[in-house]
N, C-alpha and C positions, 0 to 999 in steps of 0.2 A: 605726365606723371612726375615731373621734376628731375628725372634722370636723363642725361643727354643721350641722344642717338648719334650714330656715326653714319655720315653720308660719304660715300667713296665712289670714284669712277674707275672703271677698269675696261679698257678698250672702248667698246661702243655701249656699255651698260652703266647704269647708275644704281648703286645699292644703298639701301637704308637699313641699318642694323640696330636692334635694340641693345641695351647695355649688357645683355646676356649673350650676345652674338647671333641671335636669331633674326631673321628678316622681318621687317614690318610687312603687314599685308599689302599686296599690290606691287611688291618689289621682287626682283629688279625691273627697271624700265630701260628702254633702249631707244636709240635714234631711229629714224625712219630710213631703212636701207635703200629705199627707192631714190632718195635724194642724191646718193653717191654710187648708184649702180654702175657697173662697168660701161654700160651702153651710153651713159651721159658724160663720161670722162673723156676729155680731149686735151690737146696741148694748151688750149686757152681756157679750159674749164677743169682745172686740176684739183677736183674735190676728192676727199677721202672719207672713209667710214670711221666713225668713232671720235673720241676726245683726245686732245693733247693737254687740255687745261683741267682745272679743278672745279668742283661744284661750289656754288654759293647759295646761302640761305637768306631768305627775307620774306616778309609777309606782303606779297604783291597785292593781293585782293582784300587785305584788311579784314580777314575773317578770324583773326586771332591765332592763326596757325602758320607756321613757317612753310614756305614753298621752296622748291629746289630749282636753281637756275644753272644752266650750263651752255657754253658756246662750243659747237662741234666743228669738226673739219669738213662737214658737208655744207658749210656756210650758213648754218641755221643756229639760232638761239632757241633753246627749249626751256620750258618751265612746267614743273609738275607739282601737284600738291602732295601732302604727306600720305595720301591714299594711293599714290602712284598714278593719278589721272592727270593728263595734260590740262593745263589751265585754258579756259576759252581764249582764243586769239594767239595761241602758241602751237607750233614753233613759228618763228619769224625769219623770213629770208633776208639775210644781211647782204644786200646788194644795192649799189648806187648806179646800176645799169651797165657796168662794164663786165669784163671777163670774170669767170668764177674763180674763187680763191678761198682756201680754208681759213677758219679762225682757230688759232692755237691759244688764245688769250682767256684768262679767267676774268669774268665780268666784275665790274664794281656795281654796287647797288646803293642808291641814295635818292632822295627827293630833291632833284636839282632845279625843278621849276616851281617848287613850293605849292603844289596842288594837293598835298596831303597823301599822295601815293608815291611809293618807291619806283624809281626809274632804273633801268638796266643799261649800263654803259659798257660797251665792249668794242674792241678793234677787230679788224680782219686783215688778211694779207693781200687784199686787193691792191693793185698798182695802177695808178693813173698818171697822166702827164702833169707837170707842175714845175715850180721854180725851186731852186735850192734855198735852204734856210739862210737868212740874211747874214747872221754872224759867221757861219762857216764860209759862205761865199766871199765875205769881206776878207777873211783870213787867207783864203786861197789867193785872192787878188794881191795880197801883200807879198806874194812871191814864194810862200812856203811850198805849195804843191800845185802850181798852175797846171801841171800835167793832168791832174785829176779833174779839172773842170769839164773836160769833154765827156766824161762819164757820169757827171752828176746830174741830178734833176729828176723829180718825180714826186708822187704824193700817195698817201694811203687814206683810209677812211676810219673814222671813229663814230660809232652809233650810240645814240641815246634812245632807248625803246620805251614806249608807253607801258605802264604796268599791265594793261590788258591787250598789248600787242596788236595784232591785226583786227581784233574786235573793236578797237577804239573808234573806228569810223562807222560802225554799225552795218557795214556792207559784207555779208557773208561770202560773196563771190570771190573775194581775194583772201579768204582765210585758209588755213591748212599748211602754209609754208611753201607751197609749190610755186607761187608767183610773188613778185616784189610788190609790196604794199607800202608806199611812201607814208601813208597816214599812220602806220605803226610806229613812226619815229616822232620825237618831239619836234616842234617847229624849229627850223634852223639846223636840223641834223639830217644826215650825217655831216660831220665836220671834216674838212680837208686838212690833212697834216702833211706838210711838205717834208721831203727827205732828200738829202744829198745823194744817197745811194740806196734806193729801196730794194734792189735786187742783188745785193752783195752776197748774202748768205741764204741759201735755199731753206724754205720752211720756217726758219726762226724769225723772219722779218717780212714786211716792215711793221706789222702790228706789235704793240707793246701794251702790257697790262696798265689800265688807267686806275687812278685812285680818286676819291672824293673827299674834299675837306673845305671848310669855310675859311679861306685864306685872304680873300679880297675884302678889305674893310669898307670899300665904297659900294658894295653890293650886298643884298640880303643873303646870298649864298644858300647852300654850299656850292662850290665850283668843282670842276673836273680838272685834274692835273695829269697831263699825258704828253707823250712825244711819239713821233714815228721814228723808226730806226734811222739814225743819222739825221735827226731833225731837232728842232728847238723844243725844250720842255716848256709847255705853255699852260696858262691858267685860262680855262674855258668856262664861260657863264652858261646858265641853263638855256639861254636862247641861241647857243651855238657860237656866240661871238668870242673872240680871243681877247681877254682882258689885258694880259701882258705875258711876256716870255721871260724865262729865268736867264740870268747872266751865264755866259759860257766862256768868257775871256778871263783866264786866271792870271793873277799878277805874280804868282809864285809864293812860296812859303811852305812850311812843314815838309821839307825835303822835296819840294815840287818846283820845277822850272816854270817860268812864265809861258803862256800859250793858250790855245783854244781847246776846249773840251767838247767832245762829241758825245751826244746822248744816244746810246744804242739800246740793247735789250735788257738793261737793268731796270728794276722796278723802284719806284719812289716810296718813301715813308715820311710821315708827318708826326711831329711831336714838340712838346714844350720841354726843352732840355735844361732850362734854368729854373723852372718852377715859377717864373714871373708872369705867366699868362701870354707870352709871345711864342707863336708857333714858328717852327722851322721845317724845311724840307730837306731830306737827305737822300742821296742817290749815287750809285756808282757811275763811272764813265771812263772813256778812253781819250787820250789826247788826239788831236787831228793827225799827228804824225803816224799813229797806228793805223788810221783809216787809209793813209797813203800807202802804207805797207801792204794793206789788204787789197787796195785797188790796183796797185802797180806791182805786178809779180816780179820778184827778185830784189825788191827794195828792202832795206833793213835800217830805216831811219830810227835813231834812238828815241825812245819814248818812255813815259811812266804812266802806269795805271793810276787812277785817282778815285777818291770818294769825295763827293761834293756836299756842301751844306749851304742853304740859302735862308735868308729872311723870307718867310712864306708870303708876307704881305707886300714886300717890295721887289722880290726876285733878285736881290743883290746878295752876293756871296757873304757869308758870315766871316768875321775875323778869324784867321787861321785856316780857312777853307777856300778851295778844296785842298786836300792833302794827299800825299803819295799813298798808294795802295799796292799790294803785292801782285795781283793778277786780275783776271776777268771776274766780274760779278753778275754775269748775265743770268736772267731768270730768277734773280733773288733781290731782296731788298734788305736794308738794315732792320734790326729790331731796336727799340728805344726803351731803356729801362735803367734804373739806378742799380748798377753793379759795383760801383766804386766805394759805396759806404757813406759818402757825403750827401748833401741835399740835391746835387745836380744829377741829371740823367745822362747816361752814356749812349752813344751810337754804336751798336754792336754789329759788326759786319765781318763776314768771311769771304774767301776768294778761292781761286783755283790753286793757290800756292800754299795750302795746308794750314794757314794761320787764321785764328779768330781774334779780331781786334775789338777793343772798346775805347772809343774816343770821347773825351769830354767836350763841353760846349766850345772850348777854344781850339779843338782839334788835337789836343795832347792826349797821348795814350794813357789810359788808367793804370794804376798800380797793379801788378801781377798779370798784366796783359802784354803781348798776345799769348794765346794758347795754341800749342802745336798739336796737330791731329794726324799728320802723315797722309792726308788725303784731301782731295778737292772738296771743299765745303760747298755743296750745291744747293743747300736749303737755307731757309730763314731761321735764325735762332729763336727758339721758344723760351719764354721766361715765366717762372712761377715757383711756388713753394711746393716742390714735389714731395718732400718727406715730412711736411707739416711742422718743421722746427721753427717757423717764424722768420727764417731767412730765405732770401731769394736764391733759387737755382736757375741755371741756364743750360740748354741742351741743343746740340746740333749733330749732324751726321755727315758722313762723307759719301762720295759716289761709290766707294768700295764697300759700303754697307756697315761701317762702324759708327755706333752711337756713342756720343760723349755727353756726360753730365758733370757740371762743375758747381761746387758750392761757392757762394759769395759771402762777403761780410755785410751786404746790404740787407735792410729789413724787407720782408715780403710785401709789406703794405706801405703805401705812400709814394712809391716811385715806379710802379709797374702798371700804370694805366694809360700809357701813351701809344705804343705800337708793340704789342707783346708777342707777335709771331707772324706767320705767313698771312698776308692780306689783312693785317691789323688785328683780327679778332677771331673768335671761335666760329663765326659764320662765313669767314673768308670774304667779308663784304667789301674790303678795301676802303671803308668809310671811317675817317678819323672821328673819334668821339662816339662811335657806336658801342653801346654797352651791351655786351652779350654774355657776360659772366654772372651767373646767378649766385645768390647767397649759398654758403656752405650748408650741408645737412646738419640739422640739430640732432644730437645723439644722446642727450641726457634728460629728456623730459620725464618727469617723475611726479607721482602724487605725494603731497606733504600733509594732507589732512582732509577731513570731511565732517560735515554737520548736516542734520536733517533740515530740510527747507519747508516741509509741509506739502500737502497735496501729492505725496509720492515722489517729490523732488528731493535732490541732494545737492548741497553746496560742496564742490570739490576744489581743493587748492592744488595748483600745479606749479612746478619750478622747472626752468631750463636755462641754459646759457645762451646769450644773444649771439647769433652769427653776424657776419659782416654783410655788406652789400655786394661786394665782389669777393666770393668765397668767404675768407675770414677777415677781409679788409673793409673798413668803413662802417656805416650804419644802415641797415636795411630799412625799407619804407614801411612795411606792414607785416603782420602775422596772419596766417590762415590756419585756424585751429578747428579740428573736427572731432566728433565723438560718435561712438557706435556701440551697439551691444555685442559686436563681434570684432575680431582683430582687423585693424585698418592697414592696408597695403597701398603701394603706389597705384595698383590697378583699380582699387575700389575707393580710393580717397574721395573722389568726387561724389560718390553715393553716400558717404558718411554725412551726418548732420553738421552744418557749419555753425560754429559758435558766434556770438556777437560780443562786442565790447572788449576785444583783445587789447592789451596794453600797447601804447606807442613804443616802438623798439628803442632800446638804448644802444650805446656803443658796443661794438664787438667785444665779447668776453664778459659783458655785464651779466649779473644774475637777474633773471626775470621771474616775477611772481604774478600769478593770476588766479582768482577765484571765480568760478562760474556756477550757475545753477542749471542743473540738467535733470532729465527724468531718471528715476531710480534704475532704469534698465541700462543706462549708459555704463559701460565697463571699460572701454578703451578710448584713449585720447592720442591723437597724433597731430603734428604741426609742421608747417613749412613756412619759410620766409619769402617775401616778395620785395624786390628792389624797386627803385623809382622808375626804372625802364620797363617794368613789368616782367622781368625775368623771375622765374619761380624756382626756388630751391627744392632739393629732393625731400621726400616725405621722411619725417623723423622716425625714431623708434617709437614703440607704443608705450604710453604710460598706462599700465593695466591696474585695475582696481581689484584687489583680492576679494574673493567671495567663495570661501571653502565649501559651503554647502550648496552653492549655486542657486540660492533662493531669490536672487535679484537685489539683495541688500548687502552692501560691502561689509567686510568683517569689522571694520572700525566702528560701524553703527549697528551691528547685528547683535540684538539682545538674546537671540536664540541661534547660536552658531551651528547647531546640529539638526536643522530642519530636515524632515524627510524629503527625499527627492520628489519633485513635481508638485509639492503641496503649495497651495496659495498662501501668501504671507502678507503681513501688514508692513507698515513703513519701518518697523523695528526688526524685520526679518523673522517674525514668529508666525508659525502656522496656528490654526485655531486650536488644535490639540495641545499646543504648547502653552497657550494662554487660557484655555477653557477645557480642562481635562475631561469633563463629562459631556462636552459638546452640547450643552443646553442653552448656549447663547449668553451665559453670564460668566464674566471673567473670573479666573482664579483670584483669590485674595492677593493683593499687591500688584496684579497685572493690569496693564493699560493697553488697549488695542482697539482698532477699528473693527475687529472681527467679533467682538463681544462687548457687553456693557456691564456696568455695576461690579459688585464684588460678591462672589458666590458663597452663600451660607451653607452650601452642601457641595463642595468642589469635586467630590468623588462619585456622586450619584446625581443624575440629571434631575434638576429641580427648577425648570424654566420659570415658574411663577414666583419662586423664592418664598413659597408658603412657609410660615413659621407660626403655628397656632399659639404656642405658648410664649412666643416672643423671647425665647432664650438665646437667640443668635444662631441656633442650629436648625437648618432647614428640615422641614417635616420629612423629606425623603430619606434623610439619614439620622433622624432623631428617634432613639429607642423609646421615648415617651413623648409622643408628639403633643399631647394636651397637658403635659406637666402635672398630672394628678398623682404621680407616684406609682401608677400601675403600668407595667410595660405594655407596649402596643400589642404584642402577641396574645396577651391574656385580658386586655382591656375590652369590656363590652361596649365602650364608647371611646375608641382611640383618638378621635378628633375633638372630643368634648370632655372637659374635666368632670370626672365622675368617680371621685375617690372611694365612695361607698359601694359602687358597682350595683346600685339598686336597679331591679328589673321587675316591675310590678306585674307584667303579663307573662313573664318568664319566656319571652320570645328570643332571648339571646342578645337583645339590644337594650342597653341601659336606658332608664327613663329619660335621661337628659338628651339622648339622641334618637329616641324612638319616635318615628313619624309614620305609623301605619295608616293606610287608607284602604278603602274598599269600594266596589260597585255594590251599593246596597240594594238596588232594584234595577232590573233590565227586562222589559217586556216588549215583544214585537207583534203580538196579536196572531200567532199561528204560523205554521211552517209554509203553507202554500201561498204563493203570490201569483194569482192568475190575472192576466191582463184582460181588461174589459174591451168593449168594441172599439174604443178609441186608442187601444194599445197602451193603456196605463193602468196603474193600480196604486191605491193610497192606503197607508197604515198609520195608526197612532203608535208612537214609540214612547215608552216610559223609561227614562234613564236617570238614575239618581246615584250620586257619589257621597261618601261619608268619610270624615277624618276620624280615626281612632286614636289619634295622638293626644297626649296631654298638653301639646303646644298649639299655639295659633300658627297655622301653616298655609302656604299657598298650595292649592290642589288644582290639577288640570283634569277635567272630566270630558271624555271624548267618545264619539260613536263613529265607527268606520264601516263602510260597505265594501265588500270584496267580491270579485268575480263577475261584475256586470258584463254582459255580452256586448259585442259590437253593435252600435246603433242605439244603445240604451243610455239613459242618464237618470240620476237620482237627485232629488231636490228636497231640502228642508223647507217646507212651506212656511214655517214660522220665521226663519231667519233669512231665507232666500239662498242659503249656501247650496251650491250645485256642483255635482261631479259627473263626469262621463266615464265610459268604459276605460279601464277595467275597474275603477272605483276610487275611493278616497274618503276623507272625513266629511260627514254630513252634520256633525255637531262637534263643537270645540269650545268649551267654556273653561276659563281659568279664573279662580276666585280665592279669596282669603276665607279659611274655614276656622271657626273657633273649635276648641277641643270638643270632640264628639259630634260636631254639627254635620247635618245631612242637607244637601241642596238638590232640588229637582231641576232637571234639564229636559223635560218632556217636549215632544214636537211631533208634527204630522209629517210623514215621509211620503213622497210621491215618486214612483218609478214609471218612466215613459220610454217606449221603444218604437223605433221605426227604421227598418221594417221589423216585423215580429221575429224574434229570435227562436231558435229551437228551445226545447226545455233545457233549463240550465240551473245548476246548483250555485247558490250565492250564500254569503254569510254577512251577518252584522255583528260587530265586535264592540263592546263597551269597555272602557278602561278608566281607572282612577290612578293618577300619577302624582306622587308627592313632589313638590318643588318645581314641577314642570320644566325640569332641567335636563332630562335625558331622552327627549323625543318620545316615541311610543313604546320604548323598550321597558323591561321590568325595572322597578326601582332597586337601588342598591341595598336598601334597608327594609324593604317591604316583603319580608319572607313569611310573616305571620300576622294576620291571616293572609292566605294566598288567593283571596277572591277579589283582587284588584283588577281582574280581567274576566269578562264573561262573553262567550261566543254563542250566537244563535244561528243555526243553519236553516236555510229556506230553499224552496224550489220555485223558480220563476217559470210559469207556464204560459205558452203563447195564447 
């Protein structure tokens, strides 16, 4: 969702928390207590329950989601996905076949064999026989502490685990972490790390946190950098071979006497302190004299704590390094960031003697350092722009629980991408160059305009300020813009519709503009930035498009801002009643809409045909004198035909110009009884004649209908073949043009046939004369006199 989760370890459990403090589903998870049950603990199998180290995040199975890795004191490495499920092949038993020993070390994660998958590198506190590191042994030979030689010698193990753990070999019989599976490790691993004194301090040695960095220019890298307690700091290739070891004989300088430095439980950090593209390694240490003091009780040989700096590619000390330090730096590493204000980066390191130092590339202390805290600085300094002022802040805490934050004069961007906290990054990966910082959240996306795009779509213009690649620094890789008809949140962002064609990002702080075409229903827009490492920034604020009447058309385009709730609207935001007041399908004058057509000549009264008999521009439905003859409709004997004289020759109430009287002039059916003969049929001659009484030449429809035929009976016009079945229908239907006063004959022979014979039944024959043939078989609208345009003959059908 673009917002970071917090993964934390407490005793034997791993917690994954949302940004609101609630647990992710499936969490917490825990180690398998059976691996460290009291019954399996012995003097030689001193396992414990829980974690001493921190969790690490990385996408082991390349499913696009981070997994959680931790090494426990039950000598197992665990890996869970973000659903709280163990990954296939995990946990892994970290054993080289010797006695049991816990792992207190935070793993490093990196692809050290270049197979495209992340490997897990972690040490244990296993102790095996071995030889003393060469540099220290040589120093002892030179006479400084010969007494210590009898106690020296041993080795520990450093493991590189396949991304799929014990599942890598495809053999399920050794999965589950109960037994050792050598195939779970990369070829050539575990690596033996020699130590002068692997049992000097209980629990805290000999395992030391490893880091991963591409430091060997002769190999494709990256490599592992690690040492056993009181062993050489070595560069180890992906195949388990030691490429080279780092210098441990100091020539003196920076208040430091010449001598040999011992690598103990301090952690290394890598960074480019000059900005020239050359990486260096920095790490605390103690002189060999202090090791003598620890080995030989009662000795107090003078010594100086040190912090070291090497050329990462050659292993040779940098000029001015190592330099004197106040106290122990065990379990911590330096941070590397620009806190001095110039272009160089400083090495920021604290110790047990309350001071936080910042050393430049030459080992010289930066201006305004050290910082006094009054307590043992037991953590790694965190660096970042806490208050958003564009300058870098640094933070650290003491064992007594006091947190300190300092402002610096250095810019937040440009000098804080080397080693910015514990284990290098936000995932605790221990891998130099691992980009885990997403772009900052965009907080100001807003609409700047809109235009209609046709087809119900709208062109929306949006503006926002470009974030950086790492928070506000740099230039992000891409934008992911989404739109929806409802508000967009982090939880539903993926369900919103993704836009296309987003602009290429500009530098942080630039003004971004983008116009996109979306459906008219889109009301909300949100965006997040993605950097070149695939880190996704948080979801922005919503750019909401105002739509006061909620008709689906934004106010900036809404021609009808007060649309009734729920009404269907056109692209202009108008309902039909707002563009077609009388709802006759014809638009009000001046209105243009897909909900109607034309321009209404009678906008207040429905006039769908737009009839305008007198062509005066006023529709007949609302024209007080439709025919324009000067006589109002209410008193006009021909309201639809101009008849200014109101002449009505037959005084039937219809003016001559619109009088279209018709009649059935003759209708004979040959008697009432219709008796069926032996064959079940009867025939009659029907005389049917219609006449126009109009002074006009008119179209007249003359028809005969039979009604009431019982079931099983049919009637047929033997002259035309027109046939109907029960219960009846037209048996004669003639439409013709009639001259004024003309009569037309439509006589025919009718045959009725029934099978089976019905009971006695009353039926009727109906003749009709219909002017205009335009109103079905109903009475004409103007044929009120004479009223003989319909004649009915009743009959009895006898079996």
